[in-house]
C-alpha positions in Angstrom: 68.6 27.6 -58.2 65.8 29.6 -56.4 65.8 33.4 -56.4 66.4 35.1 -53.2 63.3 36.9 -52.1 63.7 40.6 -52.4 62.9 42.9 -49.4 59.5 44.8 -49.8 59.8 48.4 -50.4 59.8 50.8 -47.4 56.8 52.6 -48.7 54.7 49.4 -48.4 55.8 48.8 -44.7 55.0 52.4 -43.9 51.5 51.9 -45.3 50.9 48.7 -43.3 52.0 50.4 -40.0 49.6 53.4 -40.6 46.6 51.1 -41.2 47.4 48.9 -38.2 47.7 52.0 -35.9 44.4 53.3 -37.2 42.5 50.2 -36.4 44.0 50.0 -32.9 43.0 53.6 -32.1 39.5 52.9 -33.4 39.2 49.8 -31.2 40.4 51.6 -28.1 38.0 54.5 -28.7 35.1 52.0 -29.0 35.9 50.4 -25.6 36.1 53.8 -23.9 32.7 54.8 -25.4 31.1 51.6 -24.3 32.4 51.9 -20.7 31.1 55.6 -20.6 27.6 54.3 -21.7 27.8 51.6 -19.0 28.5 54.1 -16.3 25.7 56.5 -17.2 23.1 54.0 -18.7 23.4 50.6 -17.0 21.8 47.8 -19.0 19.4 45.6 -16.8 21.2 42.7 -18.0 24.8 43.8 -17.1 25.7 42.1 -13.8 28.8 42.9 -11.8 30.5 40.1 -9.9 29.8 41.7 -6.6 26.1 42.1 -7.0 25.2 39.2 -9.4 23.0 37.3 -6.9 21.0 40.5 -5.9 20.6 41.6 -9.6 19.6 38.1 -10.7 16.9 38.1 -8.0 15.7 41.6 -9.1 15.3 40.4 -12.6 13.4 37.3 -11.5 11.1 39.3 -9.3 10.5 41.9 -12.0 9.5 39.3 -14.5 7.1 37.7 -12.1 5.4 40.3 -10.0 6.2 43.8 -11.5 5.1 43.1 -15.0 2.0 44.9 -16.1 -1.0 42.6 -15.6 -2.8 41.4 -18.8 -6.4 42.8 -18.4 -7.7 40.1 -20.9 -6.3 37.3 -18.8 -8.8 35.0 -17.1 -8.2 34.8 -13.4 -9.1 31.2 -12.4 -10.4 31.4 -8.8 -12.8 28.4 -9.2 -10.5 26.0 -7.4 -8.7 26.1 -4.0 -5.1 25.6 -5.1 -3.2 26.9 -2.1 -0.4 28.8 -4.0 -0.4 31.6 -1.2 1.9 29.5 0.9 4.7 29.2 -1.6 6.5 32.2 -0.3 6.8 31.0 3.1 8.1 27.6 2.2 10.6 29.2 -0.2 11.9 31.2 2.8 12.4 28.0 4.8 14.9 26.8 2.2 16.2 23.2 2.9 14.4 22.8 6.3 11.7 20.6 4.7 13.9 18.7 2.3 14.3 14.9 2.8 16.6 12.5 1.0 15.1 8.9 0.4 17.7 6.4 -0.7 16.9 3.9 -3.4 16.6 1.0 -1.0 14.2 2.8 1.4 10.4 2.5 1.6 10.4 -0.4 -0.7 7.9 -2.6 1.4 4.2 -2.4 1.3 4.3 -2.5 5.1 5.3 0.0 7.7 6.8 -0.7 11.0 4.6 -0.2 14.2 1.4 -1.7 15.4 -1.1 0.7 14.0 -4.4 -0.6 12.6 -3.5 1.4 9.5 -0.6 -1.0 8.6 0.8 1.1 5.7 1.1 4.3 7.9 4.6 5.5 8.6 5.1 6.0 12.4 7.0 9.2 11.8 3.8 10.7 10.2 1.5 9.4 13.0 3.9 11.0 15.7 3.9 14.4 13.8 0.1 14.4 13.4 -0.3 14.0 17.2 2.3 16.4 17.9 0.8 19.2 15.8 -2.8 18.7 17.0 -1.7 18.8 20.5 0.3 22.1 20.0 -2.6 23.8 18.1 -5.3 22.3 20.3 -7.8 21.7 17.5 -8.4 18.0 18.0 -8.4 15.3 20.7 -5.8 12.6 19.6 -5.9 10.5 22.8 -8.0 7.3 22.3 -8.0 7.7 18.5 -6.7 5.6 15.7 -5.1 7.4 12.9 -5.8 6.4 9.3 -3.8 7.9 6.5 -5.2 8.4 3.1 -4.3 9.9 -0.4 -5.8 13.2 0.5 -9.0 13.6 2.5 -11.1 12.7 -0.6 -9.9 9.1 -0.4 -10.6 9.1 3.4 -14.1 10.5 2.7 -14.9 7.4 0.5 -13.3 5.1 3.0 -15.5 6.6 5.8 -18.6 6.2 3.9 -17.7 2.6 3.1 -16.9 2.0 6.8 -20.2 3.5 8.2 -22.5 1.9 5.6 -24.4 -1.2 6.8 -23.1 -4.1 4.8 -25.4 -7.0 6.1 -29.1 -7.5 5.8 -29.6 -4.0 4.2 -32.1 -3.8 1.4 -31.4 -0.2 0.4 -28.3 2.2 0.5 -27.9 4.5 3.5 -28.6 8.2 2.8 -25.8 10.7 3.0 -26.8 14.4 3.7 -25.3 17.7 4.5 -26.6 21.2 5.4 -26.8 23.9 2.6 -24.6 25.2 1.1 -22.7 22.0 1.1 -19.2 21.2 -0.4 -19.8 21.0 -4.2 -18.1 17.6 -4.6 -20.1 15.8 -2.0 -23.0 14.7 -4.3 -20.7 13.5 -7.1 -18.2 11.8 -4.8 -21.1 10.0 -3.0 -22.8 8.7 -6.1 -20.0 8.1 -8.8 -19.1 4.6 -7.6 -22.8 3.5 -7.5 -21.8 1.0 -4.9 -25.4 0.4 -3.6 -24.1 1.0 0.0 -24.9 4.7 0.2 -26.6 7.3 -1.9 -26.7 11.2 -1.9 -29.7 12.5 -0.1 -29.2 16.3 -0.3 -30.0 18.9 2.4 -29.6 17.6 6.0 -32.1 20.3 7.3 -35.0 18.7 5.5 -34.1 15.2 6.4 -36.3 13.3 9.0 -34.7 10.2 10.3 -37.8 9.1 12.0 -39.5 8.9 8.6 -36.6 8.3 6.2 -34.4 6.0 8.4 -30.7 5.8 9.1 -28.4 8.4 7.5 -24.8 9.7 7.4 -24.4 13.4 8.0 -21.4 15.3 6.7 -20.5 18.2 9.0 -17.9 20.6 7.5 -16.6 23.2 9.9 -15.5 25.8 9.1 -17.9 25.2 6.3 -16.8 25.1 2.6 -18.0 27.3 0.9 -19.3 30.0 3.3 -16.8 29.7 6.2 -19.2 29.5 9.1 -18.8 27.2 12.0 -21.2 24.1 11.7 -22.8 21.5 13.8 -25.2 18.6 13.0 -28.7 19.8 11.9 -30.7 16.7 11.3 -33.7 17.0 13.8 -33.8 13.7 15.7 -30.3 12.3 15.4 -31.5 8.9 16.6 -30.2 6.9 13.6 -27.4 9.2 12.5 -23.8 8.6 11.8 -21.4 11.4 11.3 -18.3 12.5 9.4 -16.7 15.8 10.6 -14.6 17.3 7.8 -12.3 19.8 9.6 -10.0 20.6 6.7 -10.1 24.3 7.6 -10.0 24.1 11.4 -6.6 25.7 11.6 -5.7 29.1 13.3 -5.1 31.0 10.0 -8.8 30.5 9.0 -10.7 30.4 12.2 -10.4 30.9 16.0 -9.5 27.6 17.7 -12.0 27.6 20.4 -12.0 24.0 21.5 -10.4 20.7 20.5 -12.8 18.8 18.3 -14.0 15.5 19.9 -15.9 13.6 17.4 -16.1 9.9 16.4 -14.6 10.4 13.0 -12.8 13.5 11.9 -11.0 14.2 8.6 -8.0 16.5 8.1 -5.8 17.3 5.0 -2.2 18.5 4.6 -3.3 20.7 1.6 -5.4 23.1 3.6 -3.2 23.0 6.7 0.2 23.7 5.1 -0.7 24.4 1.5 1.0 21.0 0.2 -1.9 19.8 -1.9 0.4 18.0 -4.4 1.7 15.8 -1.7 -1.8 14.2 -1.5 -1.9 13.3 2.2 -4.8 13.4 4.5 -5.5 11.7 7.8 -8.6 10.6 9.9 -8.9 10.5 13.7 -11.2 7.5 14.4 -12.6 6.5 17.8 -14.0 3.2 16.9 -11.3 0.6 16.1 -13.9 -1.5 13.9 -14.5 1.6 11.8 -10.7 2.4 11.6 -10.1 -1.2 10.3 -12.9 -0.9 7.7 -11.5 2.3 6.4 -8.0 0.8 6.2 -9.6 -2.1 4.3 -11.2 0.3 1.8 -7.7 2.0 1.2 -6.1 -1.4 0.9 -8.6 -2.5 -1.8 -8.6 0.8 -3.5 -4.7 1.6 -3.7 -3.0 -1.0 -1.6 -1.9 1.6 0.8 -0.5 5.2 0.6 2.8 6.3 -0.8 5.5 6.1 1.8 7.5 8.9 0.1 4.6 11.3 0.4 4.1 10.3 4.0 7.7 10.9 4.9 7.7 14.3 3.2 4.4 15.2 5.0 6.0 14.1 8.3 8.9 16.5 7.7 6.6 19.3 6.7 4.4 18.8 9.9 7.6 18.6 12.0 8.8 22.0 10.5 5.4 23.6 11.3 5.5 22.4 14.9 9.0 23.6 15.4 8.1 27.0 14.0 5.5 27.5 16.7 8.3 28.3 19.0 9.8 30.8 16.7 9.1 34.5 16.2 7.6 34.0 12.7 5.7 30.8 13.2 3.9 29.3 10.2 0.4 30.0 11.5 1.2 33.5 12.6 2.7 34.2 9.0 -0.5 32.6 7.4 -2.9 34.4 9.7 -1.4 37.8 8.8 -1.6 37.0 5.1 -5.3 35.9 5.4 -6.1 39.0 7.5 -4.5 41.3 4.9 -6.4 39.7 2.1 -9.7 40.0 3.8 -9.0 43.7 4.7 -8.3 44.4 1.0 -11.4 42.5 -0.1 -13.7 44.4 2.3 -12.2 47.7 1.3 -12.7 46.9 -2.5 -16.4 46.4 -2.1 -17.1 48.9 0.6 -20.2 51.0 -0.5 -20.7 48.8 -3.5 -24.4 47.7 -3.7 -23.7 45.0 -6.2 -22.0 42.6 -3.8 -22.6 41.3 -0.3 -19.9 39.7 1.8 -20.4 37.4 4.8 -20.0 38.8 8.3 -18.3 36.9 11.0 -18.0 37.4 14.8 -14.6 37.3 16.5 -14.0 34.6 19.1 -11.2 33.7 21.6 -8.5 31.6 20.0 -6.7 29.4 22.4 -3.8 29.0 20.0 -3.1 32.6 19.7 -4.3 33.4 23.3 -6.4 36.3 21.9 -9.6 37.1 20.1 -9.3 36.5 16.3 -11.6 37.0 13.4 -12.6 34.2 11.1 -11.1 34.7 7.6 -12.1 31.7 5.5 -10.0 30.2 2.7 -13.0 30.9 0.3 -15.0 34.0 -0.3 -18.8 33.3 -0.4 -20.0 36.2 -2.5 -23.6 37.3 -3.3 -24.5 39.4 -6.3 -27.4 41.7 -5.6 -29.8 43.8 -7.8 -30.7 42.3 -11.1 -27.7 39.9 -11.3 -29.2 36.5 -11.2 -26.2 34.5 -12.4 -23.3 35.8 -10.3 -20.7 33.4 -11.9 -21.6 34.5 -15.5 -21.5 38.2 -14.4 -18.0 37.8 -13.0 -16.9 35.8 -16.0 -17.6 38.9 -18.2 -14.9 40.6 -16.1 -12.5 37.7 -16.6 -13.0 36.3 -13.1 -13.7 32.6 -13.1 -15.7 31.5 -9.9 -17.8 28.5 -8.8 -21.6 29.0 -8.9 -23.8 28.6 -5.9 -25.8 26.0 -7.9 -22.9 23.6 -7.4 -23.4 23.9 -3.6 -27.1 23.4 -3.7 -28.2 27.1 -3.6 -29.0 30.1 -5.8 -26.8 31.0 -8.7 -26.7 34.6 -7.1 -24.0 33.1 -4.9 -20.3 32.2 -6.0 -17.3 30.7 -4.2 -14.0 32.4 -4.9 -10.6 31.2 -3.7 -8.7 33.4 -1.3 -5.6 31.1 -1.5 -4.2 32.0 -5.0 -0.9 33.7 -5.8 -0.3 37.4 -4.7 -0.4 38.5 -8.4 -3.7 36.8 -9.1 -5.3 37.9 -5.8 -4.4 41.6 -6.3 -5.6 41.5 -9.8 -8.8 40.1 -8.6 -9.2 42.8 -6.0 -8.6 45.5 -8.7 -11.1 44.0 -11.0 -13.7 43.6 -8.3 -13.3 47.2 -7.2 -13.9 48.5 -10.6 -17.2 46.8 -11.1 -20.1 49.1 -10.9 -23.6 49.4 -12.6 
C-alpha cells in the first residue's frame, strides 16, 4: 500500500512565494526602464506601426546617400551609363509596367506591313508620336527599322550603304575629330571587306580617294557641339546621322532633322540602356530593306518583349509632356543643375578648361536654352599631358582623348551617373590644385 504524500512544510511554501515575487518585480522594473530609454533615446531600428513606412524609407535613404563617401573609392565615369534617370522612373511607379502572358510574343513575325517585319506596331506608333511631339525629326515618308540598340543599327547601316557588286575595295568610313571612340573598332572588327575605317573626315578628299560613308554625330559625342558634314566635295558621299543626343534635355531643338538615314536610341532618350532598343528613320526603302536583312541574318529580329517595354516607356514620356513635371522638363533641370555645379567647381582653376556653348531657341520648350551635353569634354592645361592618368591619381576614371582621335590632354567624363557619384566627382574636381 502506497504511502500518502505528506504536505510540504509551510516554511518551504513561504520561501517559494518570496522568490517568485522578487523575480516578477525585477521583470517589471526592467520593462519600465526599457520604455524610459526608448522615450529619451529612440533606436534607429525601432519602428512604430504608425510610421513604419516613413522610417523604413529614411533608413534606406541614409544607407544610400547619407553615408560618408569613401575617398579611396574609384569613381568610374568612363562609360555613359544613364543612372541619373532612375529617380524619375521610380517616381512614376507602375505607369511603365507591362505584363506579357506566356503565350504572347511567341512568333518571329509581327503584325503590320512594315519593311522591318519583326517590328512591333505599338513601338512604331510611339516612335512617330514622340518625334512629332518633340519636333526633333521628320517621320513622314520614313521607314522605321528597329535594332538591338543603335550599335546594331550602325552596323546594319554600314552594310546597307556599302556597294556589294563590282567593288574591288571596301568603302571608306570617316568622321570628324573628335569622333565617337567606338566608331573605329565597330567599323573594322568584322573585317567584312565591304567597308573600312578611314579616320578624320576633314582630311578626306573624295575626288582623290573615292566614295565614302560619313558619320555625323550631333550633338557630338564626346564634345557636345552641333555637327554637320565636313568632307569637302560631297560628290560621292553617303551619310549616317547619329542623333542619339538630339533631345531637349541635352540641346535646343532648333529644327526637325531631315536626313536620309538617322539613328536614335532609347538609352540616351529615356535612360533605359538595358532595354537595348534603338531605331532608324530611313528615307530609301531599298536601304531599309538591306538594314532589315542585316538584322535578320545577325539576330533574326529584335526581342518583342523589349520592344513592348520600349513602346510603353515612350508612351509614358509622350503623356508626360502634357503634365506639369514632364520627363524632358525634369531631365533638363537636372542637367542644368549638374552643369552649374561643374562650372562652379572649376571656376578660376587654371588646370582645367571647359567647353563653352551658345544658347539657342528651343522649339520644344518655346524658349532659349543652353546646351548641356551628356558628357563633359575636359581639357587639362599646364604641364599635364595625360589628363586621364592625372585624374586617375585622384580616383576619377575617365576616357582619354586618344580614344577619340585627339590629344591625351582631353578626357571624356559622363554627366549621367548617380547623384552620389556625380557629387563626389564635383567635390574631388574642386579640390584639385597645383
